N, C-alpha and C positions, 0 to 999 in steps of 0.2 A: 204522404206515404201511399203505397199501392200494394194490393194483394195480387200475387201472380199464382195462378193455378195452371199447371201443365199436365195434360193427359198424354202419356207417351208409351211407347213399347217397353215392356218390362226389361228386356235385354239391353236397353239403352240407359237404364237408371244410373249405373256407376259413372258413366261418361258425363251424363247431365249433372250429377251432383258435383263432380270435379270441376266442371265448367262454371257452374253458378257460384261455387266457392271462390274460384279464381276471379270471378267478376265482382266479388265483394259482398255476396250474401252471407250472413252470419248464422242463419238458422233456417230450418225447413222441417216439413212433415211429409212423410211418405205413406201412402195407403195403396194397397193392392185392390183394384176394382175390376168389374166387368161391365161391358157396355157395347153399344153398337152405334156407329156413325156412318160416314160415307163409305167405309170399307164394306159394309153390309155382309159380313161373314167371311169365311175362308174356304178355299177349295181344298178338298181332301181326296186322296186316292182310295178307291174302293178295292175290294179283293179281286176284281176281275179286270183291272187295268183301266177303268174309266174314272172320271173325276166327278165329284159331287160338291156343290156349294152348300155349306151349312149356314143357316141364318141365325145361329145362336150368338149370344153376347160373347165377346172376345175378352181375354185377360189384358188389362192395361195397368199402368201405374199412375197414380195421381200425386204430383209433387206440388205442395202448397208452401208459399213463403211470402213474407211481408218485407218490403225494402223501402228505403227513402226514395223520393221521386227522382233524384239525380242518378240513382243506380238502376232505374227501371229499364232504360234502353239497353244498357250493357248486359243485364241479366237476361232479358228477353232474347237478345241476339245470341247469347251463350247457349240458351236452351235450344234455339232453332238450329244452330250449327252442330251441336252435339247430339241432338235427337233425330236429325235427318238421316235417312238411309240413302247412301250414295250421294253423288253430286247433285242430282235433281230431286231427290226424295221419292217417296212412294206413298200411295194411299195407305192410311193406317199409321203414319208416322206420328200423328197426334194433333192436338189443338192447345192453344194458350189463351187463357182468359185473364184480363187485367181489370181490376176493380179498385175504386178509391177506398181508402181506409180513413175514417174520421178520427179515430182515437185508438191508442194502444196503452194498456196498463199492465205493468209487471205486478203480479199478485204479491210476491214476497216483499217488495220494497215500496210499492205504490208509485214508482217512477212511471212517467207517462211519455207517450209518443217516441221521439228519437232515442231518448235515454232508455226506454224500455226494450228497444230492439237489441 
């Protein structure tokens, strides 16, 4: 099993959820977060027609899910395709982190691993 965490643009969330569900993910968690990566802020228009880059943390959405190893590639591909802006993507489209999961336990029943998903 693997844990997939994707940090994406908030406006892409519905498309990403639809895509990962279609790819076979059965559950997920969503958290609104702020942060800064390669994008390094955003340009804003000032009152006098000039632009200014703010270095503040930007709003993003963190999608977290655990899937069986055989679903990893299809779920990651689904996230990439649905979160990308345009054909080639843009800075700020996000990042995906994949980590191994050694055990999952369902609290209610005590089921473990694949049965607990």
